[in-house]
All heavy atoms as TSV, in Angstrom:
chain	resi	resn	atom	element	x	y	z
A	1	MET	N	N	-79.252	-47.347	-159.720
A	1	MET	CA	C	-78.148	-48.300	-159.913
A	1	MET	C	C	-78.353	-49.033	-161.355
A	1	MET	O	O	-77.380	-49.132	-161.984
A	1	MET	CB	C	-78.208	-49.225	-158.741
A	1	MET	CG	C	-77.128	-50.258	-158.786
A	1	MET	SD	S	-75.566	-49.468	-158.185
A	1	MET	CE	C	-74.565	-50.879	-158.215
A	2	ALA	N	N	-79.533	-49.461	-161.436
A	2	ALA	CA	C	-79.791	-50.285	-162.782
A	2	ALA	C	C	-79.733	-49.371	-163.920
A	2	ALA	O	O	-79.112	-49.815	-164.987
A	2	ALA	CB	C	-81.168	-50.830	-162.654
A	3	LEU	N	N	-80.040	-48.090	-163.733
A	3	LEU	CA	C	-79.893	-47.141	-164.949
A	3	LEU	C	C	-78.455	-46.861	-165.262
A	3	LEU	O	O	-78.083	-46.867	-166.485
A	3	LEU	CB	C	-80.660	-45.817	-164.598
A	3	LEU	CG	C	-80.674	-44.785	-165.707
A	3	LEU	CD1	C	-81.365	-45.335	-166.932
A	3	LEU	CD2	C	-81.414	-43.622	-165.169
A	4	ARG	N	N	-77.638	-46.865	-164.236
A	4	ARG	CA	C	-76.224	-46.565	-164.424
A	4	ARG	C	C	-75.565	-47.764	-165.091
A	4	ARG	O	O	-74.754	-47.583	-165.956
A	4	ARG	CB	C	-75.542	-46.283	-163.077
A	4	ARG	CG	C	-74.015	-45.927	-163.207
A	4	ARG	CD	C	-73.328	-45.765	-161.912
A	4	ARG	NE	N	-74.132	-44.716	-161.081
A	4	ARG	CZ	C	-74.013	-44.701	-159.796
A	4	ARG	NH1	N	-73.219	-45.536	-159.151
A	4	ARG	NH2	N	-74.631	-43.802	-159.029
A	5	LEU	N	N	-75.937	-49.050	-164.734
A	5	LEU	CA	C	-75.400	-50.144	-165.305
A	5	LEU	C	C	-75.783	-50.249	-166.827
A	5	LEU	O	O	-75.034	-50.610	-167.766
A	5	LEU	CB	C	-75.788	-51.452	-164.698
A	5	LEU	CG	C	-75.272	-51.776	-163.302
A	5	LEU	CD1	C	-75.802	-52.826	-162.651
A	5	LEU	CD2	C	-73.701	-51.833	-163.434
A	6	ALA	N	N	-77.080	-49.882	-167.105
A	6	ALA	CA	C	-77.577	-49.910	-168.521
A	6	ALA	C	C	-76.809	-48.878	-169.336
A	6	ALA	O	O	-76.461	-49.137	-170.475
A	6	ALA	CB	C	-79.023	-49.600	-168.492
A	7	LYS	N	N	-76.589	-47.712	-168.844
A	7	LYS	CA	C	-75.824	-46.695	-169.623
A	7	LYS	C	C	-74.367	-47.210	-169.780
A	7	LYS	O	O	-73.786	-46.974	-170.918
A	7	LYS	CB	C	-75.776	-45.385	-168.858
A	7	LYS	CG	C	-77.076	-44.636	-168.890
A	7	LYS	CD	C	-76.938	-43.358	-168.159
A	7	LYS	CE	C	-78.262	-42.583	-168.160
A	7	LYS	NZ	N	-78.231	-41.235	-167.559
A	8	GLN	N	N	-73.748	-47.797	-168.784
A	8	GLN	CA	C	-72.349	-48.352	-168.983
A	8	GLN	C	C	-72.254	-49.409	-169.973
A	8	GLN	O	O	-71.441	-49.411	-170.873
A	8	GLN	CB	C	-71.888	-48.825	-167.629
A	8	GLN	CG	C	-70.434	-49.288	-167.673
A	8	GLN	CD	C	-69.951	-49.826	-166.338
A	8	GLN	OE1	O	-70.699	-49.927	-165.401
A	8	GLN	NE2	N	-68.658	-50.017	-166.186
A	9	GLU	N	N	-73.349	-50.275	-170.072
A	9	GLU	CA	C	-73.308	-51.372	-171.069
A	9	GLU	C	C	-73.534	-50.895	-172.453
A	9	GLU	O	O	-72.933	-51.284	-173.429
A	9	GLU	CB	C	-74.404	-52.271	-170.739
A	9	GLU	CG	C	-74.189	-53.220	-169.476
A	9	GLU	CD	C	-75.342	-54.077	-169.173
A	9	GLU	OE1	O	-76.333	-54.087	-169.957
A	9	GLU	OE2	O	-75.246	-54.841	-168.134
A	10	GLU	N	N	-74.482	-49.774	-172.597
A	10	GLU	CA	C	-74.548	-49.112	-173.865
A	10	GLU	C	C	-73.296	-48.382	-174.426
A	10	GLU	O	O	-72.946	-48.532	-175.520
A	10	GLU	CB	C	-75.637	-47.993	-173.809
A	10	GLU	CG	C	-75.974	-47.324	-175.082
A	10	GLU	CD	C	-76.368	-48.292	-176.127
A	10	GLU	OE1	O	-77.121	-49.223	-175.758
A	10	GLU	OE2	O	-76.208	-48.063	-177.341
A	11	LYS	N	N	-72.499	-47.859	-173.527
A	11	LYS	CA	C	-71.257	-47.304	-173.901
A	11	LYS	C	C	-70.257	-48.278	-174.360
A	11	LYS	O	O	-69.556	-48.090	-175.364
A	11	LYS	CB	C	-70.611	-46.469	-172.754
A	11	LYS	CG	C	-71.271	-45.234	-172.443
A	11	LYS	CD	C	-70.556	-44.447	-171.326
A	11	LYS	CE	C	-71.287	-43.171	-170.999
A	11	LYS	NZ	N	-70.582	-42.498	-169.890
A	12	GLU	N	N	-70.206	-49.444	-173.766
A	12	GLU	CA	C	-69.277	-50.603	-174.061
A	12	GLU	C	C	-69.699	-51.164	-175.506
A	12	GLU	O	O	-68.874	-51.404	-176.301
A	12	GLU	CB	C	-69.315	-51.660	-173.081
A	12	GLU	CG	C	-68.757	-51.289	-171.794
A	12	GLU	CD	C	-68.849	-52.378	-170.641
A	12	GLU	OE1	O	-69.485	-53.340	-170.963
A	12	GLU	OE2	O	-68.357	-52.129	-169.558
A	13	ARG	N	N	-71.081	-51.280	-175.757
A	13	ARG	CA	C	-71.427	-51.753	-176.994
A	13	ARG	C	C	-71.053	-50.789	-178.138
A	13	ARG	O	O	-70.705	-51.116	-179.211
A	13	ARG	CB	C	-72.984	-52.034	-177.066
A	13	ARG	CG	C	-73.241	-53.450	-176.421
A	13	ARG	CD	C	-74.817	-53.755	-176.716
A	13	ARG	NE	N	-75.322	-53.722	-175.319
A	13	ARG	CZ	C	-76.434	-52.991	-174.914
A	13	ARG	NH1	N	-77.074	-52.389	-175.825
A	13	ARG	NH2	N	-76.930	-53.152	-173.786
A	14	ALA	N	N	-71.303	-49.537	-177.815
A	14	ALA	CA	C	-70.943	-48.441	-178.780
A	14	ALA	C	C	-69.467	-48.478	-179.202
A	14	ALA	O	O	-69.076	-48.338	-180.310
A	14	ALA	CB	C	-71.332	-47.025	-178.365
A	15	SER	N	N	-68.600	-48.707	-178.199
A	15	SER	CA	C	-67.201	-48.729	-178.328
A	15	SER	C	C	-66.744	-49.973	-179.195
A	15	SER	O	O	-65.869	-49.877	-179.998
A	15	SER	CB	C	-66.361	-48.586	-177.080
A	15	SER	OG	O	-66.634	-49.773	-176.308
A	16	ASP	N	N	-67.506	-51.002	-178.962
A	16	ASP	CA	C	-67.194	-52.342	-179.701
A	16	ASP	C	C	-67.584	-52.047	-181.148
A	16	ASP	O	O	-66.863	-52.520	-182.085
A	16	ASP	CB	C	-67.998	-53.401	-179.140
A	16	ASP	CG	C	-67.457	-53.862	-177.808
A	16	ASP	OD1	O	-66.347	-53.492	-177.461
A	16	ASP	OD2	O	-68.171	-54.626	-177.144
A	17	ARG	N	N	-68.745	-51.377	-181.462
A	17	ARG	CA	C	-69.072	-51.185	-182.798
A	17	ARG	C	C	-68.150	-50.238	-183.516
A	17	ARG	O	O	-67.771	-50.480	-184.689
A	17	ARG	CB	C	-70.398	-50.489	-182.968
A	17	ARG	CG	C	-71.564	-51.419	-182.807
A	17	ARG	CD	C	-72.903	-50.776	-182.877
A	17	ARG	NE	N	-73.511	-50.512	-181.574
A	17	ARG	CZ	C	-74.138	-49.535	-181.175
A	17	ARG	NH1	N	-74.311	-48.553	-181.952
A	17	ARG	NH2	N	-74.508	-49.409	-179.882
A	18	GLY	N	N	-67.591	-49.274	-182.880
A	18	GLY	CA	C	-66.534	-48.436	-183.440
A	18	GLY	C	C	-65.259	-49.148	-183.790
A	18	GLY	O	O	-64.743	-49.014	-184.740
A	19	ALA	N	N	-64.794	-50.071	-182.800
A	19	ALA	CA	C	-63.702	-50.826	-183.069
A	19	ALA	C	C	-63.830	-51.761	-184.360
A	19	ALA	O	O	-62.869	-51.983	-185.098
A	19	ALA	CB	C	-63.301	-51.656	-181.853
A	20	ALA	N	N	-65.013	-52.339	-184.414
A	20	ALA	CA	C	-65.208	-53.214	-185.475
A	20	ALA	C	C	-65.226	-52.435	-186.895
A	20	ALA	O	O	-64.647	-52.960	-187.923
A	20	ALA	CB	C	-66.557	-53.953	-185.362
A	21	SER	N	N	-65.812	-51.238	-186.918
A	21	SER	CA	C	-65.814	-50.538	-188.206
A	21	SER	C	C	-64.477	-50.080	-188.448
A	21	SER	O	O	-64.037	-50.061	-189.631
A	21	SER	CB	C	-66.764	-49.365	-188.050
A	21	SER	OG	O	-66.349	-48.357	-187.117
A	22	ASP	N	N	-63.667	-49.683	-187.451
A	22	ASP	CA	C	-62.261	-49.365	-187.717
A	22	ASP	C	C	-61.500	-50.558	-188.302
A	22	ASP	O	O	-60.623	-50.382	-189.204
A	22	ASP	CB	C	-61.559	-48.879	-186.475
A	22	ASP	CG	C	-62.020	-47.517	-185.981
A	22	ASP	OD1	O	-62.689	-46.824	-186.866
A	22	ASP	OD2	O	-61.789	-47.165	-184.835
A	23	ARG	N	N	-61.772	-51.667	-187.813
A	23	ARG	CA	C	-61.010	-52.908	-188.221
A	23	ARG	C	C	-61.426	-53.152	-189.698
A	23	ARG	O	O	-60.526	-53.454	-190.536
A	23	ARG	CB	C	-61.515	-54.154	-187.411
A	23	ARG	CG	C	-60.596	-55.340	-187.703
A	23	ARG	CD	C	-60.931	-56.607	-186.722
A	23	ARG	NE	N	-60.970	-56.196	-185.338
A	23	ARG	CZ	C	-62.002	-56.205	-184.472
A	23	ARG	NH1	N	-63.059	-56.693	-184.911
A	23	ARG	NH2	N	-61.925	-55.865	-183.254
A	24	HIS	N	N	-62.619	-52.922	-190.070
A	24	HIS	CA	C	-63.074	-53.134	-191.503
A	24	HIS	C	C	-62.290	-52.119	-192.339
A	24	HIS	O	O	-61.860	-52.457	-193.435
A	24	HIS	CB	C	-64.576	-53.019	-191.635
A	24	HIS	CG	C	-65.271	-54.117	-191.011
A	24	HIS	ND1	N	-65.184	-55.380	-191.420
A	24	HIS	CD2	C	-66.275	-54.134	-190.033
A	24	HIS	CE1	C	-66.059	-56.192	-190.662
A	24	HIS	NE2	N	-66.590	-55.433	-189.873
A	25	LEU	N	N	-62.213	-50.940	-191.971
A	25	LEU	CA	C	-61.522	-49.892	-192.843
A	25	LEU	C	C	-60.040	-50.206	-192.969
A	25	LEU	O	O	-59.423	-50.080	-194.061
A	25	LEU	CB	C	-61.611	-48.503	-192.089
A	25	LEU	CG	C	-63.005	-47.909	-192.171
A	25	LEU	CD1	C	-63.009	-46.614	-191.286
A	25	LEU	CD2	C	-63.379	-47.581	-193.559
A	26	TRP	N	N	-59.380	-50.901	-191.891
A	26	TRP	CA	C	-58.082	-51.203	-192.104
A	26	TRP	C	C	-57.833	-52.420	-193.026
A	26	TRP	O	O	-56.940	-52.385	-193.749
A	26	TRP	CB	C	-57.445	-51.671	-190.571
A	26	TRP	CG	C	-56.990	-50.570	-189.937
A	26	TRP	CD1	C	-57.574	-49.901	-188.752
A	26	TRP	CD2	C	-55.756	-49.848	-190.094
A	26	TRP	NE1	N	-56.718	-48.920	-188.399
A	26	TRP	CE2	C	-55.614	-48.782	-189.110
A	26	TRP	CE3	C	-54.674	-49.851	-191.092
A	26	TRP	CZ2	C	-54.644	-47.921	-189.046
A	26	TRP	CZ3	C	-53.717	-48.976	-190.987
A	26	TRP	CH2	C	-53.678	-48.039	-189.953
A	27	PHE	N	N	-58.887	-53.320	-193.037
A	27	PHE	CA	C	-58.763	-54.361	-194.011
A	27	PHE	C	C	-58.814	-53.920	-195.427
A	27	PHE	O	O	-58.195	-54.443	-196.330
A	27	PHE	CB	C	-59.737	-55.447	-193.688
A	27	PHE	CG	C	-59.418	-56.362	-192.523
A	27	PHE	CD1	C	-60.393	-56.687	-191.578
A	27	PHE	CD2	C	-58.123	-56.847	-192.312
A	27	PHE	CE1	C	-60.070	-57.434	-190.408
A	27	PHE	CE2	C	-57.818	-57.662	-191.300
A	27	PHE	CZ	C	-58.801	-57.946	-190.271
A	28	VAL	N	N	-59.838	-52.936	-195.659
A	28	VAL	CA	C	-60.005	-52.390	-196.964
A	28	VAL	C	C	-58.716	-51.648	-197.366
A	28	VAL	O	O	-58.290	-51.834	-198.533
A	28	VAL	CB	C	-61.210	-51.418	-196.942
A	28	VAL	CG1	C	-61.229	-50.580	-198.250
A	28	VAL	CG2	C	-62.507	-52.180	-196.829
A	29	TRP	N	N	-58.038	-50.857	-196.388
A	29	TRP	CA	C	-56.875	-50.203	-196.804
A	29	TRP	C	C	-55.756	-51.075	-197.115
A	29	TRP	O	O	-54.967	-50.927	-198.048
A	29	TRP	CB	C	-56.491	-49.270	-195.612
A	29	TRP	CG	C	-55.305	-48.442	-195.835
A	29	TRP	CD1	C	-54.103	-48.629	-195.249
A	29	TRP	CD2	C	-55.178	-47.333	-196.736
A	29	TRP	NE1	N	-53.223	-47.706	-195.670
A	29	TRP	CE2	C	-53.804	-46.903	-196.594
A	29	TRP	CE3	C	-56.044	-46.739	-197.583
A	29	TRP	CZ2	C	-53.415	-45.865	-197.347
A	29	TRP	CZ3	C	-55.521	-45.657	-198.267
A	29	TRP	CH2	C	-54.270	-45.197	-198.135
A	30	MET	N	N	-55.644	-52.103	-196.297
A	30	MET	CA	C	-54.526	-53.217	-196.660
A	30	MET	C	C	-54.819	-53.827	-197.948
A	30	MET	O	O	-53.795	-54.078	-198.697
A	30	MET	CB	C	-54.462	-54.204	-195.518
A	30	MET	CG	C	-53.817	-53.724	-194.261
A	30	MET	SD	S	-53.549	-54.946	-192.967
A	30	MET	CE	C	-55.190	-55.234	-192.402
A	31	GLY	N	N	-56.033	-54.166	-198.320
A	31	GLY	CA	C	-56.357	-54.700	-199.604
A	31	GLY	C	C	-55.888	-53.835	-200.653
A	31	GLY	O	O	-55.411	-54.240	-201.689
A	32	LEU	N	N	-56.327	-52.627	-200.643
A	32	LEU	CA	C	-55.903	-51.670	-201.615
A	32	LEU	C	C	-54.301	-51.490	-201.786
A	32	LEU	O	O	-53.836	-51.464	-202.871
A	32	LEU	CB	C	-56.408	-50.162	-201.350
A	32	LEU	CG	C	-57.943	-50.049	-201.489
A	32	LEU	CD1	C	-58.372	-48.696	-200.973
A	32	LEU	CD2	C	-58.312	-50.286	-202.930
A	33	MET	N	N	-53.629	-51.513	-200.679
A	33	MET	CA	C	-52.238	-51.517	-200.779
A	33	MET	C	C	-51.613	-52.695	-201.355
A	33	MET	O	O	-50.639	-52.602	-202.228
A	33	MET	CB	C	-51.583	-51.384	-199.331
A	33	MET	CG	C	-51.880	-49.968	-198.687
A	33	MET	SD	S	-51.167	-48.615	-199.652
A	33	MET	CE	C	-52.614	-47.865	-200.426
A	34	VAL	N	N	-52.099	-53.805	-201.092
A	34	VAL	CA	C	-51.657	-55.116	-201.657
A	34	VAL	C	C	-51.840	-55.175	-203.280
A	34	VAL	O	O	-50.940	-55.432	-204.027
A	34	VAL	CB	C	-52.283	-56.315	-201.054
A	34	VAL	CG1	C	-52.079	-57.617	-201.963
A	34	VAL	CG2	C	-51.877	-56.452	-199.698
A	35	VAL	N	N	-53.041	-54.617	-203.614
A	35	VAL	CA	C	-53.311	-54.464	-205.132
A	35	VAL	C	C	-52.294	-53.407	-205.753
A	35	VAL	O	O	-51.800	-53.683	-206.820
A	35	VAL	CB	C	-54.701	-54.122	-205.331
A	35	VAL	CG1	C	-54.915	-53.682	-206.783
A	35	VAL	CG2	C	-55.589	-55.234	-204.966
A	36	ALA	N	N	-52.179	-52.271	-205.120
A	36	ALA	CA	C	-51.200	-51.292	-205.673
A	36	ALA	C	C	-49.808	-51.893	-205.780
A	36	ALA	O	O	-49.159	-51.613	-206.739
A	36	ALA	CB	C	-51.313	-50.056	-204.733
A	37	VAL	N	N	-49.268	-52.553	-204.776
A	37	VAL	CA	C	-47.932	-53.016	-204.818
A	37	VAL	C	C	-47.764	-54.148	-205.806
A	37	VAL	O	O	-46.773	-54.273	-206.611
A	37	VAL	CB	C	-47.462	-53.608	-203.370
A	37	VAL	CG1	C	-46.236	-54.364	-203.494
A	37	VAL	CG2	C	-47.367	-52.375	-202.427
A	38	ALA	N	N	-48.864	-54.941	-205.963
A	38	ALA	CA	C	-48.890	-56.081	-207.032
A	38	ALA	C	C	-48.798	-55.449	-208.514
A	38	ALA	O	O	-48.260	-56.017	-209.305
A	38	ALA	CB	C	-50.053	-56.971	-206.690
A	39	LEU	N	N	-49.536	-54.279	-208.640
A	39	LEU	CA	C	-49.606	-53.813	-209.937
A	39	LEU	C	C	-48.468	-52.805	-210.232
A	39	LEU	O	O	-48.254	-52.474	-211.460
A	39	LEU	CB	C	-50.943	-52.976	-210.077
A	39	LEU	CG	C	-52.223	-53.866	-210.038
A	39	LEU	CD1	C	-53.382	-52.976	-210.174
A	39	LEU	CD2	C	-52.141	-54.747	-211.290
A	40	LEU	N	N	-47.741	-52.412	-209.310
A	40	LEU	CA	C	-46.575	-51.444	-209.506
A	40	LEU	C	C	-45.636	-51.882	-210.540
A	40	LEU	O	O	-45.242	-51.085	-211.434
A	40	LEU	CB	C	-45.917	-51.162	-208.168
A	40	LEU	CG	C	-44.984	-49.971	-208.273
A	40	LEU	CD1	C	-45.676	-48.788	-208.651
A	40	LEU	CD2	C	-44.387	-49.805	-206.851
A	41	PRO	N	N	-45.154	-53.086	-210.598
A	41	PRO	CA	C	-44.222	-53.537	-211.676
A	41	PRO	C	C	-44.739	-53.368	-213.150
A	41	PRO	O	O	-44.040	-52.951	-213.918
A	41	PRO	CB	C	-43.841	-55.059	-211.309
A	41	PRO	CG	C	-44.104	-55.127	-209.874
A	41	PRO	CD	C	-45.306	-54.195	-209.613
A	42	PHE	N	N	-46.066	-53.688	-213.161
A	42	PHE	CA	C	-46.612	-53.663	-214.571
A	42	PHE	C	C	-46.859	-52.179	-214.977
A	42	PHE	O	O	-46.640	-51.809	-216.142
A	42	PHE	CB	C	-47.924	-54.339	-214.628
A	42	PHE	CG	C	-47.856	-55.866	-214.171
A	42	PHE	CD1	C	-48.181	-56.170	-212.979
A	42	PHE	CD2	C	-47.223	-56.744	-215.094
A	42	PHE	CE1	C	-48.081	-57.558	-212.611
A	42	PHE	CE2	C	-47.049	-58.109	-214.703
A	42	PHE	CZ	C	-47.525	-58.458	-213.440
A	43	ILE	N	N	-47.180	-51.339	-214.047
A	43	ILE	CA	C	-47.409	-49.943	-214.457
A	43	ILE	C	C	-45.995	-49.276	-214.747
A	43	ILE	O	O	-45.969	-48.390	-215.762
A	43	ILE	CB	C	-48.079	-49.200	-213.144
A	43	ILE	CG1	C	-49.484	-49.691	-213.005
A	43	ILE	CG2	C	-48.121	-47.730	-213.414
A	43	ILE	CD1	C	-50.182	-49.156	-211.802
A	44	VAL	N	N	-44.947	-49.660	-214.100
A	44	VAL	CA	C	-43.750	-48.930	-214.263
A	44	VAL	C	C	-43.210	-49.322	-215.662
A	44	VAL	O	O	-42.608	-48.568	-216.441
A	44	VAL	CB	C	-42.719	-49.402	-213.223
A	44	VAL	CG1	C	-41.250	-48.845	-213.548
A	44	VAL	CG2	C	-43.141	-48.667	-211.888
A	45	ARG	N	N	-43.379	-50.562	-216.096
A	45	ARG	CA	C	-42.903	-51.059	-217.404
A	45	ARG	C	C	-43.720	-50.522	-218.546
A	45	ARG	O	O	-43.017	-50.296	-219.587
A	45	ARG	CB	C	-43.074	-52.664	-217.526
A	45	ARG	CG	C	-42.063	-53.257	-216.671
A	45	ARG	CD	C	-42.182	-54.818	-216.929
A	45	ARG	NE	N	-41.504	-55.543	-215.808
A	45	ARG	CZ	C	-41.896	-56.657	-215.461
A	45	ARG	NH1	N	-42.825	-57.273	-215.926
A	45	ARG	NH2	N	-41.303	-57.245	-214.457
A	46	GLU	N	N	-44.947	-50.166	-218.352
A	46	GLU	CA	C	-45.844	-49.663	-219.544
A	46	GLU	C	C	-45.990	-48.199	-219.313
A	46	GLU	O	O	-46.843	-47.738	-218.597
A	46	GLU	CB	C	-47.061	-50.409	-219.429
A	46	GLU	CG	C	-48.015	-50.138	-220.619
A	46	GLU	CD	C	-47.417	-50.671	-221.958
A	46	GLU	OE1	O	-46.828	-51.666	-222.002
A	46	GLU	OE2	O	-47.486	-49.860	-222.906
A	47	GLY	N	N	-45.147	-47.389	-220.125
A	47	GLY	CA	C	-45.238	-46.024	-220.041
A	47	GLY	C	C	-46.639	-45.405	-220.536
A	47	GLY	O	O	-47.159	-44.381	-220.022
A	48	ALA	N	N	-47.317	-46.035	-221.524
A	48	ALA	CA	C	-48.533	-45.598	-221.960
A	48	ALA	C	C	-49.661	-45.683	-220.860
A	48	ALA	O	O	-50.507	-44.873	-220.810
A	48	ALA	CB	C	-49.036	-46.382	-223.232
A	49	LEU	N	N	-49.588	-46.731	-220.067
A	49	LEU	CA	C	-50.466	-46.913	-218.972
A	49	LEU	C	C	-50.312	-45.866	-217.871
A	49	LEU	O	O	-51.327	-45.307	-217.462
A	49	LEU	CB	C	-50.289	-48.376	-218.309
A	49	LEU	CG	C	-51.387	-48.773	-217.234
A	49	LEU	CD1	C	-52.755	-48.599	-217.800
A	49	LEU	CD2	C	-51.047	-50.165	-216.774
A	50	VAL	N	N	-49.012	-45.502	-217.685
A	50	VAL	CA	C	-48.822	-44.422	-216.732
A	50	VAL	C	C	-49.434	-43.087	-217.126
A	50	VAL	O	O	-50.044	-42.352	-216.411
A	50	VAL	CB	C	-47.258	-44.284	-216.438
A	50	VAL	CG1	C	-47.005	-43.071	-215.564
A	50	VAL	CG2	C	-46.661	-45.566	-215.760
A	51	ARG	N	N	-49.208	-42.796	-218.397
A	51	ARG	CA	C	-49.764	-41.612	-219.009
A	51	ARG	C	C	-51.268	-41.654	-219.041
A	51	ARG	O	O	-51.919	-40.597	-218.791
A	51	ARG	CB	C	-49.274	-41.364	-220.476
A	51	ARG	CG	C	-47.837	-40.861	-220.503
A	51	ARG	CD	C	-47.475	-40.444	-221.955
A	51	ARG	NE	N	-47.321	-41.563	-222.869
A	51	ARG	CZ	C	-46.254	-42.341	-222.916
A	51	ARG	NH1	N	-45.222	-42.130	-222.167
A	51	ARG	NH2	N	-46.210	-43.315	-223.792
A	52	ALA	N	N	-51.938	-42.714	-219.387
A	52	ALA	CA	C	-53.406	-42.887	-219.225
A	52	ALA	C	C	-53.845	-42.635	-217.835
A	52	ALA	O	O	-54.829	-41.880	-217.597
A	52	ALA	CB	C	-53.738	-44.206	-219.774
A	53	LEU	N	N	-53.261	-43.212	-216.845
A	53	LEU	CA	C	-53.599	-42.977	-215.471
A	53	LEU	C	C	-53.484	-41.418	-215.082
A	53	LEU	O	O	-54.354	-40.910	-214.412
A	53	LEU	CB	C	-52.809	-43.742	-214.559
A	53	LEU	CG	C	-53.098	-45.226	-214.471
A	53	LEU	CD1	C	-52.163	-46.043	-213.752
A	53	LEU	CD2	C	-54.565	-45.512	-213.987
A	54	ALA	N	N	-52.349	-40.811	-215.499
A	54	ALA	CA	C	-52.121	-39.367	-215.185
A	54	ALA	C	C	-53.231	-38.596	-215.963
A	54	ALA	O	O	-53.735	-37.633	-215.226
A	54	ALA	CB	C	-50.765	-39.045	-215.590
A	55	ASP	N	N	-53.548	-38.938	-217.004
A	55	ASP	CA	C	-54.579	-38.175	-217.813
A	55	ASP	C	C	-55.881	-38.319	-217.073
A	55	ASP	O	O	-56.693	-37.343	-217.031
A	55	ASP	CB	C	-54.796	-38.616	-219.222
A	55	ASP	CG	C	-53.640	-38.290	-220.088
A	55	ASP	OD1	O	-52.895	-37.232	-219.774
A	55	ASP	OD2	O	-53.382	-38.913	-221.249
A	56	MET	N	N	-56.249	-39.448	-216.522
A	56	MET	CA	C	-57.462	-39.701	-215.866
A	56	MET	C	C	-57.469	-38.819	-214.564
A	56	MET	O	O	-58.610	-38.152	-214.231
A	56	MET	CB	C	-57.771	-41.091	-215.503
A	56	MET	CG	C	-58.216	-41.955	-216.620
A	56	MET	SD	S	-58.672	-43.643	-216.183
A	56	MET	CE	C	-57.133	-44.374	-215.779
A	57	CYS	N	N	-56.332	-38.748	-213.865
A	57	CYS	CA	C	-56.290	-37.970	-212.647
A	57	CYS	C	C	-56.392	-36.472	-212.982
A	57	CYS	O	O	-57.061	-35.844	-212.231
A	57	CYS	CB	C	-55.015	-38.184	-211.943
A	57	CYS	SG	S	-54.781	-39.777	-211.223
A	58	ILE	N	N	-55.929	-36.061	-214.028
A	58	ILE	CA	C	-55.958	-34.605	-214.394
A	58	ILE	C	C	-57.413	-34.256	-214.766
A	58	ILE	O	O	-57.888	-33.249	-214.518
A	58	ILE	CB	C	-54.929	-34.264	-215.447
A	58	ILE	CG1	C	-53.460	-34.383	-214.926
A	58	ILE	CG2	C	-55.224	-32.972	-216.042
A	58	ILE	CD1	C	-52.427	-34.202	-215.944
A	59	THR	N	N	-57.977	-35.152	-215.580
A	59	THR	CA	C	-59.397	-34.960	-215.949
A	59	THR	C	C	-60.389	-34.899	-214.696
A	59	THR	O	O	-61.224	-34.036	-214.799
A	59	THR	CB	C	-59.906	-36.121	-216.871
A	59	THR	OG1	O	-59.058	-36.300	-217.976
A	59	THR	CG2	C	-61.319	-35.912	-217.316
A	60	VAL	N	N	-60.046	-35.690	-213.741
A	60	VAL	CA	C	-60.983	-35.647	-212.639
A	60	VAL	C	C	-60.767	-34.378	-211.793
A	60	VAL	O	O	-61.658	-33.780	-211.228
A	60	VAL	CB	C	-60.649	-36.889	-211.614
A	60	VAL	CG1	C	-61.271	-36.655	-210.225
A	60	VAL	CG2	C	-61.093	-38.142	-212.243
A	61	LEU	N	N	-59.547	-33.860	-211.739
A	61	LEU	CA	C	-59.161	-32.626	-211.082
A	61	LEU	C	C	-59.695	-31.321	-211.894
A	61	LEU	O	O	-59.865	-30.388	-211.252
A	61	LEU	CB	C	-57.722	-32.464	-210.796
A	61	LEU	CG	C	-57.176	-33.497	-209.777
A	61	LEU	CD1	C	-55.716	-33.308	-209.727
A	61	LEU	CD2	C	-57.786	-33.260	-208.408
A	62	GLY	N	N	-59.928	-31.570	-213.098
A	62	GLY	CA	C	-60.399	-30.503	-213.965
A	62	GLY	C	C	-59.321	-29.544	-214.479
A	62	GLY	O	O	-59.623	-28.368	-214.694
A	63	LEU	N	N	-58.085	-29.982	-214.531
A	63	LEU	CA	C	-56.974	-29.150	-214.866
A	63	LEU	C	C	-56.695	-29.263	-216.401
A	63	LEU	O	O	-56.766	-30.024	-217.149
A	63	LEU	CB	C	-55.655	-29.514	-214.179
A	63	LEU	CG	C	-55.785	-29.394	-212.636
A	63	LEU	CD1	C	-54.494	-29.886	-212.054
A	63	LEU	CD2	C	-55.897	-28.030	-212.288
């Protein structure tokens, strides 16, 4: 009986850790989206910056 309770508690703790890490990933993702949306007007106005970003992406892909 005690062994069963210990296993059940361990499962609950493991699921809590998974939920916390998922929450951190969502916060990181939301932060990246806020930065992207905030920078979008500046990127669209500056054509040279868009070309520089495209060149960096192409360089990373090796094309």
